[in-house]
Every structure is written in C-alpha cells, then in structure tokens.
N, C-alpha and C positions, 0 to 999 in steps of 0.2 A: 475418418476407420473405414476401410476400404469393405463392401458384406461381402458375403464369403461367398454368395452367388458371380462376384464381378469379375469380368473377362479383364486379364490383365497381360501387358506386355512389358517387358524386363529390360533395362537399358542399362548396361554394365559401361566405363570410360577409365582408361589410365592414360596419363599424360605424355611417355616417350613408349619407343620400341620397343627398349631394352625389358621395361617391365609389361608389356602385351607379351614378349615371349617367356619369358621367368612364369608369368601369371600373377606375379605379385600386386597387389591389390584387389586384382580380379575374383582370386579367390575368394578373399574374405566380403566381395560386393556381391557374388552368387550366396555364399553362406548363409547371410544377411536376409536376401531374397527370398531364396528357399525357406527357410526358418521361417517368415513371417507367412507365407505361403500356407507351411503346413500348419501354424497355428490360427489363423486366421482363414480359408479356404480361399477358393477363387481359382478359375481357369488359366491358364499360362499361354496364352496362343502363340506367342512369339517370344523372342530373345534377341537382341542388337548388343554386339559390342564393337566399341571404337576406341583407337588409340589417336588421342589426338590432342591437343593442350585444350586448355575450358575458355581460354581467349579466345580461342577462335570461332566463331557459330554458325558457321557453313560447314555444318559436318553431316555426310551422308547418312550417317550410320543412325543418327538421331531421327535426320528426316522421314527416313524410312517408320522409323519405330512411332513418329508423331500418325505418317500417316495410316500404317495400323491400325492404329488407337481410333482415327479417325473413320476406316472404314467399318470395323466392327465396334465402336462409340465403345472402346475400352479405356482403361485405366494406366498411365505410363506410371511403372514401380521403378523406383531407382532406390538405391540404397544408402547413398548420401546426397543432398541439396547439392552439394559442387560439383556434382556428378555430371549435372544439368549445366551449369552458369553459376560464377558470381558475381556475374554483370545484372544488377537489378532489369535496368532495358529490357533486356532479355528473358528476364521469367516473366515479366509483364507482356508480351509478345507472346510467349506461349502461355500467359491465361487467356488472351484476346482469341488467341487461335482455336477457343472450345475444345482442348483435348485436358480432361483430369489429370491433375497426379500423385503420387505420393510419395512422398520422400520418409525414409525410415527413420532416419537420425533425429530428424525435426520433423516429427510428425505434424504439429500443427500450422508447418507452413506447406500448403495447400493451394489450390485453385483461388478458396474464399479469401484467407489471409493477405493471400499476393493481388488480388483482385477488388481488393472493396468497391474502389470506386467503378470498376467497370459492373461488380454484381450491382450497383445502386442504379446505373444506367440500364443494366438490362432488368433490373425491378421498374423501372421506368416503365419502358418498353413493353414488357408484360402488361401493367395494369392499364395500356393506351390500345395493346393489341383486348384485353378484357371488355374494356369497354366496346372496341368495336363487336366484339359479338355479341354482347349484352345488346346492342343498336339492330343487330341485323335478327337477331329472334324477338326485338320486340318486334320490329316490321313485319318476319314472318307471322307473328301473334293479330296484326293486324290486318294480314292477307295481302301486304304493298309487294312489289314483285323485289329481288335482294338486285338486280342487279343495279348498272348507274343509270339514273332515272333520268329523262329529258330536263327535267327543271333544275338538275344538280349545277349549282357556281359551277363556274371556270376554277377554283382554287380547288373546291371536293374533283372534282371531275379529276386534275391535274396530281389528287393526291391518291388517288385510285389508281389510274394510270401507273404512279409511279410503285405504288406497294405489291400491283403485278408483276411490274420488272423487276424487282427484288427477289418477288418470289420464283421469278423464272431465274435469275442467275444463283441463287438458293440451290436450286438443282441441278444447274449447269457445274457447280462448283462440286457438288455431290458425287457429278455423272463424272469429273474428271477424277476424284479419288479412286473411284471403285474400277472407271474401265482397265487400270494395268491389272484387277484380279481375272478381269473378263478375258484379257488377251491370253493372260495366263492358263485361266482353263481350256480355253482353244487348243490352246499348244501342248499343253497334257492330254487332248484329245477326247475333249467333250464337244462334240457335233451338233448337239442341238440345245436350242436354249432353256428348254426345261434343264438338260445336264448341268449346264453354267448353271443356273437359277441354284441345283441342288449342293453343285460345288460349292458356289457362293453362301451357303446355308452351313454345308459344312466346317466350313472357315470360320466362321461365327461375325463373318461379314452380313450387315441388313441393310435393307432400305432406309431411305431420309427419314420414315416415319417407326423406326426402329423393328419391322418387321419384314417374314420369311421373304424372300422372292419369288416370283411370278416369272414367265416366258415372257411378259408384257412387257415387267419391270426391266427385265434386262433390254429389250431390244428398245426401250424409251430412252435408257442411260447409255447406250450406244447410240441413238439418233441424236441426243442430247450434244455427246463428243462431236458428231461429225458436222452439225451446224455451225457449235461454235470455232471449229477449224477452220470450215469452208468461209466463214465471217470474216476470220481471223486473216486470209488471205487476200483480201479485198482491196 
C-alpha cells in the first residue's frame, strides 16, 4: 500500500487510436486512479497517457513517466498491471530500474513480489555496505585514518577504487535524469542557480540523497553532465 504522503505519477495506456480518441478504457483507468488517491492520499505530480500496444516495450510516455518517478523518487501508479506490460521480462526490468509502482487491479503485484531475487541481491549488498560502515566506524574509534592505507593489499585497493568509481557513476546517472528539468527551468526564466534549485523543489524533484536542492547541488549536476558528454566525444 502506498503511504498517504507518497508522491505519485500516474500512467494510462490504451492499445488503439480509436480507443484513445473515444476515451474508452482511459476513463475507467483515470477513475480508478482518482478513487485510489482520494481514498489513500498522496500527491499526483504528473500524469502520462499513451496510445500503444502492450507488446511494444519502447514507449515514450512510459519512459517519461519513469524518468519523472526517478527525478522525484515517486511511485508509478497504474490502474491495471497489463497497462505496463504482459511481458514478465519487461516487468522485471522495471523492478531493476529502481522505480516503485502500484497496480490497482493486483495490489500484491508490486516491486517486491515481482523482484524477489533482485530484493535478495539488494539485501546482500546492504549487508556488505553495513559491514563496511561498521569497519570504518571501528577504524575511526581506534584513531586510524579512513582513507586507503599504504599497506592495503592490491586487491583491497582495487576494490576501494572500484567502489569510488561506482559511486561516481551513480552520481552521473542521477545528474542525467535531473538535467532535463534543469534545462526546462532555464527555459522558463530561472536565471540563477538558486532559482533553479527552488524550481526543482517545487516540482518535488529531490537530490540523489532525497534532500532539497542548493545552488551548489545544481551546479554539480550540470558539471557532471558536461563531464560525461565531453568524455563520450573522445
């Protein structure tokens, strides 16, 4: 069940242009979503509608909805599970994308039940992360440096470097998700980094750590995207 204060992005789909023009199917989906939000609460940040067959996984409006969810750490809300896809592999890929979703016709078919193995893998990573934090805390308590020690084995040093590279890559991916909203803010007349930060906060878009934006955070996001672009051109 989605918490009452959750941020929601609704997605509706019909298979034919005739259905799209007539509203057949769309009205029922929107009514179900509206009833759910009225009953359980939540803020609808955006809504996306697609006229496309469920057999086709490449859907621009669904991609836009997922991007909006990632930007704001929101939950994707659909009236029926088959509005997303009938393809199990597609649904598992959705689970792996990190976007939470809620299907009103099958409440138990959520990111947990569709991605049990992925959740177990994530749990294992969290255990490793917790052990790493505990080890760092123990070093701090003993007054030892927290950086890479000179006597670190080549394998440990390689693992430390790999962890840093993974964190940097995550930051770049997050910046790429947010940069369209930053560009839109500039086009809308936001001339300063502070104005852009306030605009992102108003949209419910959060920083990678789920916090409000600062001018420095906006500048860092733009810098990461520029660095990524420059590297890809080499």
